[in-house]
C-alpha positions as CSV (number, residue, x, y, z in Angstrom):
1,M,-3.9,-0.7,22.3
2,I,-1.6,1.8,20.6
3,E,-3.2,5.0,19.4
4,I,-2.0,6.3,16.0
5,T,-2.3,10.0,15.6
6,P,-3.4,11.6,12.3
7,Q,0.1,13.2,12.1
8,A,1.7,9.7,12.3
9,V,-0.6,8.5,9.5
10,E,0.3,11.5,7.4
11,I,4.0,10.9,7.9
12,L,3.7,7.2,6.9
13,C,1.6,8.1,3.8
14,N,4.2,10.7,2.8
15,E,7.0,8.2,3.1
16,I,5.0,5.6,1.2
17,E,4.4,8.2,-1.5
18,K,8.2,8.8,-1.7
19,I,8.8,5.1,-2.2
20,L,6.2,5.0,-4.9
21,D,7.5,8.1,-6.6
22,H,11.0,6.8,-6.7
23,K,9.8,3.6,-8.5
24,E,11.3,1.3,-5.9
25,I,8.5,-1.2,-6.6
26,D,6.9,-2.4,-9.9
27,F,3.8,-0.8,-11.4
28,D,1.3,-3.4,-10.3
29,M,2.5,-3.4,-6.8
30,E,2.4,0.4,-6.8
31,K,-1.2,0.4,-8.1
32,L,-2.2,-2.1,-5.4
33,I,-0.5,-0.1,-2.6
34,R,-2.2,3.1,-3.8
35,M,-5.6,1.4,-3.8
36,R,-5.1,-0.4,-0.5
37,Y,-4.0,2.6,1.5
38,G,-6.0,5.3,-0.2
39,L,-3.2,7.3,-1.6
40,D,-3.6,10.0,-4.3
41,G,-6.5,11.6,-2.3
42,N,-8.7,8.5,-2.8
43,P,-10.3,6.5,0.0
44,P,-8.8,3.1,0.7
45,C,-10.3,0.4,-1.5
46,S,-11.8,-2.8,-0.1
47,F,-10.3,-6.2,-1.0
48,K,-13.3,-6.7,-3.3
49,E,-12.5,-3.6,-5.2
50,I,-8.8,-4.5,-5.5
51,K,-9.8,-8.1,-6.5
52,Q,-11.9,-6.7,-9.3
53,A,-9.2,-4.3,-10.5
54,F,-6.6,-7.0,-10.7
55,N,-9.0,-9.8,-11.7
56,L,-7.4,-12.2,-9.2
57,P,-8.8,-15.1,-7.2
58,Q,-9.1,-14.4,-3.5
59,K,-6.1,-16.6,-2.6
60,K,-3.8,-14.9,-5.1
61,L,-5.0,-11.5,-4.1
62,K,-4.2,-12.2,-0.4
63,E,-0.7,-13.3,-1.4
64,K,-0.1,-10.3,-3.6
65,V,-1.3,-7.9,-0.8
66,L,0.9,-9.6,1.7
67,L,3.9,-9.4,-0.6
68,A,3.2,-5.7,-1.3
69,D,2.8,-4.9,2.4
70,R,6.1,-6.6,3.2
71,K,7.9,-4.9,0.5
72,V,6.6,-1.4,1.4
73,F,7.2,-1.9,5.2
74,N,10.7,-3.2,4.6
75,L,11.4,-0.1,2.5
76,L,9.8,2.1,5.2
77,K,11.9,0.4,7.8
78,D,15.1,1.2,5.9
79,R,14.1,4.9,5.6
80,I,13.0,5.5,9.3
């Protein structure tokens, strides 16, 4: 198993913040990413909390989360 250091997590969070600050993704996806990864000084939200915030059925939520993850990771990959 690969160990991820706190410094690596901080670097990733900072890069994600830059992506969000530059409005490289739409507002709903930005909100989802901030909730999912606990950005803005908040703890990460559970799927249940995200589901309630977006008022989505479970299947749609999973699709939206996967899409958001892919988008952010592709943007991260282009930066690193």
